[in-house]
N, C-alpha and C positions, 0 to 999 in steps of 0.2 A: 150366797150360794147355798143351795139346799143339798142336804146329804142324800145320796142315792140309796135306795134299798139294796140289800144284798143281791136281789135279782137284777136290778138295774146295773149294779157294778159288774155282774157276770156278763150282761149284755155288752157293756162297754169293753170288757176284756175280749169278748168274741170279736168285736169290731176292730180292736187294736191288733189282735192276732192276724186277722185277715189283711189289715193294712201292712203289717210287717212282712207278710208273705208276698204281697204285691210289690213292696219296696225292694225286697230281695230279688224277685224275678225281674224287676225293672233294671236293677243294677247289672244283672247278667245280660239283659237285652241291650243296655247301653254300651257295655263293653263289646258285644258282638257287632253292634251298629258302628262303633268307632273303628273296629278292625275292618269292617266291610268298606267304610268310607275311605280309610287309609289305602286299602288295596285298590279301590277304584281310582283314587287320585294318583297312585303310583302308576297304574296302567295308562291313564291319560297322559301323565308326564312322559312315559316311555314312548307312546305314540307320537306325541309332539316332538320329542327329541329326535326320533327317527325321521319324522317329516322334515325337521329343520336340517338334519344332516344330509338327507337326500337332496333337498333344495340347494343347500350350499355346495354340495358335491357337483350337482348339475351346473351350477353357476360357474364354478372353477373350471370344470371340464369344457364348458362352452367358451369361456374366456381363452383357455389354452388353444382350442381349435380356431377361434377367431384370430388370435395372435399369430398362429402358424400360417393361416391364410393371408394375413396382412403382410407378413414377411415375404411370402411368395409373390404377392402383388408388388411389393417394394422392389423385389429382384427384377421385375419387368422393366423398371426404369434404368437398370444397369445391365444391359446384355453383355454376355461374355464375348471376348475376341474369338474370331473364327480360325485364326492361324495357329492355335495351340499355345501361343506365348501369353501366359497369364500375367506377366509383368508389364507388358507394353500397353499403352493406352489405345483403345479402339479408335478407328478413324471415324469421322463424322458420319459416314454412310452406315457404319456398324452401330451407331448410337441411337438407332431408332427404338421406339417403344415396342416391347415384346408382348403382343396381345395374347399369345398362347400362354405365357407364364402368368399374365394378369388374370386370365379366365380360370386357369388352374388354381390360382390363389383364392379367387372368389369361390370356386367350387369347394375348396377346403374350409373356408370361413363360414359359409352358409349353414352347414350342419351344426356348427357351434352355436349359431343364433337359435336354431331349432332346439338344440340341447338346453340352452339357457331358458327359453320360454317354456319348453316342455317340463323342465324341472320345476319352474315356478308354479305351473298349473298343477303338477303332481304334488308339490308341497302344500298348496292350498287345499287340494282334495284330501290329503292325509291329515291336515289340521282340521278339516271338517269332520273327518272320521273320529278324531280325538274329541271334538266337541260333541259329536253324537254319542260317543262312549260316556262322556261326562254327563250329558243329559239323561242317558239311560240309567246311570248310577243314581242320579238325583231322583229320577222317577221311582226307582226301586226303593230308595230310602223313604220317599213320601208314602209309598204303599205300606212299608213296614210301620211307619208312624201311625198311619190310619188304622192298620190292623191292631196296633198296640192300644190306641185310643178306644177302639171297639172292645177289645179284651178287657181294658180297665173298666169300662162301663158295665160289661157283663159281670165282672168280678164284684163290683160294687153292688149291683143288683142281687147277686147271689148272697153276698154278705148280709144285705138287708133281709132277704128271705130267710136266712138261717136265724137271724135275731128274731124275726117275727115268729118263726116256728118254735124257737126256744121259749119266747114269751107266751105263746099259745099253750105249749105243753105245761109250762109253769102254772098258768092260769087254770088249765084243766086239772092239774094235780091239786092245786089249792082248792078248787071247787069240789073235787072228789073228796078231799080231806074234810072240808066243812060239812059235806053231805054225810059222810061216815060219822063225823062227830055228832051231828044233829040226830042221826038215826040211833046212835049209841046212847044218847041222853034220853031219848024218848022211850 
């Protein structure tokens, strides 16, 4: 390994100082990126949780409506006695199927089916919104990484230009010193 001249050592120090500045800036950017990613992930998790809760709530509500309608349909098989005596058994003529009660039960159950299916579709749509938010956060992170890569390239180029300028100034100073010394001797 060859020893660097004092000028070369100064050039190396300039490059190291620039690299340390970029490293410090990168650490700050990394912390900001990590915080942004955490916030985006938290937001996506909240959207997913809300979607799941709405879907589950719609399912439970739909089941309850369907059960209520099913009980009403079941009551159609057991018509009440017409004489007001609730303890006596109805006669064979009174034991006919109550179509009105059955249709009312179906009318109560069908909205429950709609609630269940509607809740499922709404849950899927909300989960799609969560996925869209996740993809948006990922695209923003990709843009920040791209910008950082460009910034790093520009910073490296500027560092090289500063070293070149330093070396040119040093060379010019050395040449001027030699010219002055040559002129002084003559």
